[in-house]
C-alpha positions in Angstrom: -10.9 37.4 7.7 -8.6 37.9 4.7 -6.4 35.1 3.5 -2.9 35.5 4.8 0.7 35.0 3.6 1.4 31.3 3.6 -2.3 30.3 3.4 -1.9 29.5 -0.3 1.0 28.3 -2.5 1.2 28.4 -6.3 1.9 25.0 -7.8 1.9 25.7 -11.5 2.0 28.4 -14.2 1.1 27.0 -17.6 1.5 29.2 -20.7 0.7 28.5 -24.3 3.6 29.3 -26.7 1.8 28.3 -29.9 -1.7 29.6 -29.2 -3.4 26.2 -29.4 -4.3 25.9 -25.7 -5.3 28.2 -22.9 -3.1 29.5 -20.2 -3.7 28.2 -16.6 -2.3 28.1 -13.1 -2.9 26.2 -9.9 -2.5 26.7 -6.2 -3.0 24.7 -3.0 -4.1 25.8 0.4 -2.2 25.1 3.6 -5.1 25.7 6.0 -8.9 25.7 5.9 -10.4 28.8 4.1 -14.0 29.6 4.7 -16.7 30.0 2.0 -16.9 33.5 0.7 -13.3 34.5 1.3 -11.7 36.2 -1.8 -8.3 36.3 -3.4 -7.4 38.8 -6.0 -5.1 37.6 -8.8 -3.0 40.3 -10.5 -0.6 40.3 -13.4 1.5 43.5 -13.7 2.0 44.4 -17.4 3.7 47.3 -19.0 0.7 47.8 -21.4 -1.9 47.5 -18.6 -2.4 45.4 -15.5 -4.9 42.5 -15.4 -7.0 41.6 -12.4 -9.7 39.2 -11.3 -11.2 38.0 -8.1 -11.6 34.4 -7.0 -14.3 33.6 -4.4 -14.2 30.4 -2.3 -17.3 28.4 -2.9 -20.0 27.2 -0.4 -18.0 24.0 0.4 -15.0 26.0 1.7 -11.4 24.8 1.1 -9.5 22.4 3.4 -5.8 22.1 3.9 -4.0 20.8 0.8 -7.0 21.3 -1.5 -5.9 22.3 -5.0 -7.6 24.9 -7.3 -7.0 25.1 -11.0 -7.9 28.2 -13.0 -7.9 28.6 -16.7 -7.3 31.8 -18.7 -8.9 30.9 -22.0 -8.5 34.1 -24.0 -6.5 36.6 -22.0 -9.7 38.5 -21.2 -11.5 36.1 -18.8 -10.9 33.3 -16.3 -12.8 30.2 -15.4 -12.4 27.6 -12.6 -11.5 24.2 -14.0 -11.1 22.3 -10.7 -12.1 23.4 -7.2 -13.4 21.3 -4.3 -15.3 24.3 -2.9 -17.1 25.1 -6.1 -15.6 28.6 -6.2 -16.2 31.3 -8.8 -14.5 34.1 -10.7 -15.6 37.7 -11.0 -14.4 41.2 -11.9 -12.0 40.3 -14.7 -10.3 43.6 -15.7 -7.6 44.2 -18.3 -5.6 41.5 -19.9 -3.7 38.5 -18.5 -1.3 37.0 -21.0 1.3 34.7 -19.6 4.6 34.5 -21.4 7.9 32.8 -20.7 9.1 35.1 -17.9 5.9 36.4 -16.5 4.8 36.5 -12.9 1.4 36.3 -11.3 0.5 37.8 -7.9 -2.1 36.8 -5.4 -3.5 39.3 -2.8 -6.1 39.5 -0.1 -7.2 42.6 1.8 -4.7 44.7 -0.1 -1.8 42.5 1.0 0.3 40.5 -1.4 0.2 36.9 -0.2 1.9 34.8 -2.9 3.6 35.2 -6.2 4.9 32.9 -9.0 7.3 33.4 -11.9 7.5 30.7 -14.6 10.8 32.1 -15.8 12.3 32.1 -12.3 11.5 28.4 -11.7 9.9 28.9 -8.3 6.8 29.8 -6.2 7.2 32.7 -3.6 5.0 32.9 -0.6 6.5 36.2 0.3 6.9 35.2 3.9 9.7 37.6 4.5 8.4 40.2 2.1 5.9 42.9 3.2 4.2 44.5 0.2 1.0 46.3 1.1 -1.1 48.4 -1.2 -4.7 49.2 -1.5 -5.1 48.1 -5.0 -2.2 45.6 -5.6 -1.1 47.8 -8.4 2.6 46.8 -7.9 5.0 46.7 -10.8 6.3 43.3 -10.1 8.1 41.2 -7.5 10.5 43.1 -5.2 13.9 43.4 -6.8 15.6 43.0 -3.5 13.7 39.8 -2.6 14.3 38.4 -6.1 18.0 39.2 -6.1 18.3 37.7 -2.6 16.7 34.5 -3.8 19.0 34.3 -6.8 22.1 35.0 -4.7 21.1 32.1 -2.4 20.4 29.7 -5.2 23.4 29.9 -7.6 22.5 26.6 -9.4 19.3 27.9 -10.9 18.7 26.4 -14.4 18.8 29.9 -15.8 22.4 31.1 -15.7 23.8 34.3 -14.2 20.5 36.1 -13.9 20.2 39.4 -12.1 16.6 40.4 -12.4 13.3 39.1 -13.7 13.6 40.9 -17.0 16.9 39.3 -18.0 16.3 35.6 -17.7 17.8 33.4 -20.3 16.7 29.9 -21.1 13.5 30.6 -19.4 10.7 28.0 -19.2 7.2 28.7 -20.4 5.6 26.1 -18.2 6.4 25.4 -14.6 5.0 22.8 -12.2 5.8 21.9 -8.6 7.1 18.3 -8.6 5.7 17.3 -5.2 6.7 17.0 -1.6 5.9 19.4 1.1 5.1 22.7 -0.6 5.6 24.6 2.6 9.2 23.4 2.8 10.2 23.2 -0.8 8.1 25.7 -2.7 10.9 28.2 -3.0 13.5 25.5 -4.0 14.0 25.3 -7.7 15.0 21.6 -7.3 11.3 20.9 -6.7 10.1 22.6 -9.9 10.1 21.3 -13.4 9.7 23.2 -16.6 9.5 23.0 -20.4 9.3 25.4 -23.4 7.0 23.0 -25.3 3.3 23.7 -25.7 1.3 22.1 -22.9 -2.5 21.5 -22.7 -4.0 23.1 -19.6 -6.6 20.4 -19.4 -4.1 17.7 -18.8 -0.6 19.3 -18.5 2.4 17.1 -18.5 5.5 19.1 -17.7 8.5 16.7 -17.7 6.3 13.9 -16.2 4.5 16.1 -13.7 0.7 16.5 -14.0 -2.0 17.8 -11.7 -2.7 14.2 -10.8 0.9 13.5 -9.8 1.1 16.7 -7.9 -1.7 15.6 -5.7 -0.4 12.0 -5.4 1.3 10.9 -2.3 4.6 9.0 -2.6 4.3 5.2 -2.4 6.0 4.5 0.9 6.0 2.3 4.0 5.7 3.7 7.5 8.3 2.9 10.1 7.8 -0.6 11.6 6.8 -2.2 8.3 8.5 -5.7 8.1 10.2 -6.3 4.8 11.2 -9.9 3.9 14.9 -10.2 3.3 17.3 -13.1 2.8 18.1 -12.8 6.5 14.4 -12.7 7.6 12.0 -9.8 8.1 13.5 -6.4 8.9 11.9 -3.1 9.8 11.9 -0.9 6.7 13.8 1.9 8.5 16.7 -0.5 9.2 17.3 -1.5 5.6 20.4 -0.3 3.8 21.6 -0.1 0.2 22.7 -3.5 -0.9 20.5 -5.5 1.4 18.9 -8.5 -0.4 15.1 -8.4 -0.2 12.8 -11.2 -1.2 10.3 -10.7 -4.0 6.9 -12.3 -4.3 8.3 -15.0 -6.7 11.0 -16.0 -4.2 13.9 -14.4 -5.9 16.2 -11.9 -4.2 17.0 -8.4 -5.4 19.3 -5.8 -3.8 18.1 -2.5 -2.4 19.2 0.3 -4.7 18.2 3.1 -2.5 16.0 3.9 0.6 14.2 7.2 0.2 12.9 9.1 3.3 10.2 11.7 3.4 9.1 13.7 6.5 5.4 14.5 6.5 4.1 17.4 8.6 0.7 16.9 10.1 0.3 20.7 10.7 -1.5 21.2 7.4 -2.9 17.7 6.7 -2.4 15.7 4.7 -5.8 15.7 3.1 -8.1 12.9 4.2 -7.7 11.0 0.9 -3.9 11.0 1.4 -3.8 9.9 5.1 -1.9 6.7 5.8 -3.9 3.5 5.5 -3.8 0.6 8.0 -4.4 -3.0 6.9 -5.5 -5.1 9.8 -3.9 -8.5 10.1 -5.6 -10.9 7.7 -7.6 -8.1 5.9 -6.3 -9.0 2.4 -7.1 -12.7 2.7 -5.1 -15.8 3.3 -3.9 -14.4 6.6 -2.2 -11.5 5.0 -0.7 -9.2 6.2 0.3 -11.4 9.1 0.3 -8.3 11.4 -1.1 -4.8 11.0 0.6 -3.0 8.1 0.5 0.8 7.6 1.4 2.4 4.2 0.8 5.7 2.4 -2.5 6.0 0.6 -1.0 5.6 -2.9 1.1 2.6 -2.1 0.2 -0.3 -4.4 -0.7 -3.6 -2.9 -1.1 -6.6 -5.2 -4.5 -8.2 -4.6 -6.1 -10.7 -6.9 -3.7 -9.9 -9.7 -4.3 -6.1 -9.5 -2.1 -3.4 -8.0 -4.5 -1.5 -5.9 -3.6 1.7 -4.2 -4.1 1.4 -0.5 -6.6 4.3 -0.3 -8.8 2.6 -2.9 -9.2 -0.4 -0.6 -10.4 1.5 2.5 -13.6 -0.1 3.8 -13.8 1.6 7.2 -13.5 -1.7 9.2 -10.5 -3.9 8.4 -8.8 -1.3 6.1 -8.9 2.2 7.6 -7.3 5.6 7.4 -5.0 6.3 10.3 -6.2 9.4 12.3 -3.6 12.1 12.2 -3.9 12.4 16.0 -1.9 9.1 16.1 0.8 10.5 13.9 2.2 13.3 16.1 3.4 16.6 14.6 5.3 14.7 11.9 6.1 11.2 10.7 8.6 9.7 8.3 7.8 7.4 5.4 10.3 5.1 3.6 10.4 4.0 0.0 12.4 1.0 -1.2 13.8 1.3 -4.7 15.3 -1.6 -6.6 16.8 -1.7 -10.0 13.4 -2.8 -11.5 9.9 -2.3 -10.3 9.2 -5.3 -8.1 6.6 -6.9 -5.9 8.1 -7.6 -2.4 6.6 -8.7 0.9 5.7 -6.3 3.6 4.3 -8.0 6.8 4.0 -11.0 4.4 1.6 -9.1 2.0 2.6 -8.4 -1.7 3.5 -4.7 -2.1 5.2 -2.7 -4.8 8.5 -1.1 -4.7 9.0 2.5 -5.8 8.1 3.5 -9.4 9.3 6.8 -10.7 5.9 8.2 -11.8 6.5 10.5 -8.8 9.7 12.5 -8.7 12.5 11.3 -6.3 13.0 15.0 -5.5 10.2 14.8 -3.0 12.4 12.8 -0.7 14.4 14.5 2.1 17.6 12.6 1.0 17.3 13.1 -2.7 20.8 14.6 -2.8 22.1 11.1 -1.8 20.4 9.5 -4.8 21.7 12.2 -7.2 25.3 11.8 -5.9 25.1 8.0 -6.3 23.3 7.6 -9.6 22.8 11.0 -11.3 20.2 10.9 -14.1 18.7 7.4 -14.6 16.3 6.1 -17.3 12.6 5.9 -16.5 11.5 2.7 -14.9 9.1 0.3 -16.5 6.0 -0.7 -14.6 5.1 -4.3 -13.9 2.4 -5.8 -16.3 -0.4 -5.7 -13.8 -3.6 -3.6 -14.1 -3.6 -0.7 -11.5 -6.6 0.5 -9.5 -6.0 4.0 -8.2 -9.5 4.7 -6.9 -12.3 2.7 -5.3 -14.4 2.6 -8.5 -11.5 1.0 -10.4 -11.1 -1.9 -7.9 -12.6 -5.1 -9.6 -15.5 -6.7 -7.9 -13.6 -10.0 -7.2 -11.1 -8.0 -5.2 -13.8 -6.3 -3.2 -15.5 -9.7 -2.5 -12.2 -11.3 -1.5 -11.5 -8.5 1.0 -15.0 -8.6 2.3 -14.7 -12.3 3.0 -11.2 -12.1 4.6 -10.9 -13.2 8.2 -9.0 -10.8 10.3 -6.9 -11.8 13.3 
């Protein structure tokens, strides 16, 4: 069956102001899409529309898979990254992305999603019905566009009325993270730049394809954090509470970020929460079972290892989503500096801002308290983000750990 509105969301539109790199864009899926399904991508242009068809590969797409497509010379398109092994066909016309362009996705003649790098947002067109046989529309609906602008007066582009009159537009736009189904249409969750950006490794104000896919480093409810007054559940901590770092010193909580994760569309298996059984990290740690997000760093053998990289299927496992209910909340602890603190007795990192704080439900609180802050400096430990990066001595230590 055709892909429907809400089944895909754009996550970037990368243009090339100086001609040194290719244009590109990316999208994520919110549901499983079978092999062989097709999506038509269309750019309406005054001098001639451009089209091409993307076909899902034999592996199919799962919820929260990301596809990256490159437009190398305005007359062709290629797939850079796609878990399904998808392909491109039927490129017609020209697709040349400039600073206020839009790109439209369709399936079965129905417009299912659109993105404008000048407008600073993705549109899934959930409330917009635009059906044609050929998708030869002239652009986004003016009424839908103006409604969005009216409801979002703090857009970075001032006093805009339609897509053709944007000022201070951004050539390159990327989604900064969080739940795309909740925040895709919110300009606060997009970042942009006018500077040239390489499509192979785009970095738009600190956001890359890698950080788009990364989960936020958080604790799940019930995690016991060592404080000056003993262990406390992470969800009970407040700004100013003194927590104990690995070296025994105390540092105040600067902020507690909360993020609600819906299980309706995932997350993808690689991002599912990870459970450390008691004793699984050696030396009796953690002292009781500890559950964190997959990209939370645990200090093991002098290496900050992401939890997902340590999964062994026995003592360190991914938590089945069936246990998580329809949604669950994760908590991050931010201190003035990047720290190693104790969670259920085990050394774990505090928040580091290589992922935007905007992904948190209560970001407005941080902004009101602190406004813009300088980038944090990471601790001088090596970091293992995937299983192949975990040193052998860490693997051997975990394998020999005695669990409770």
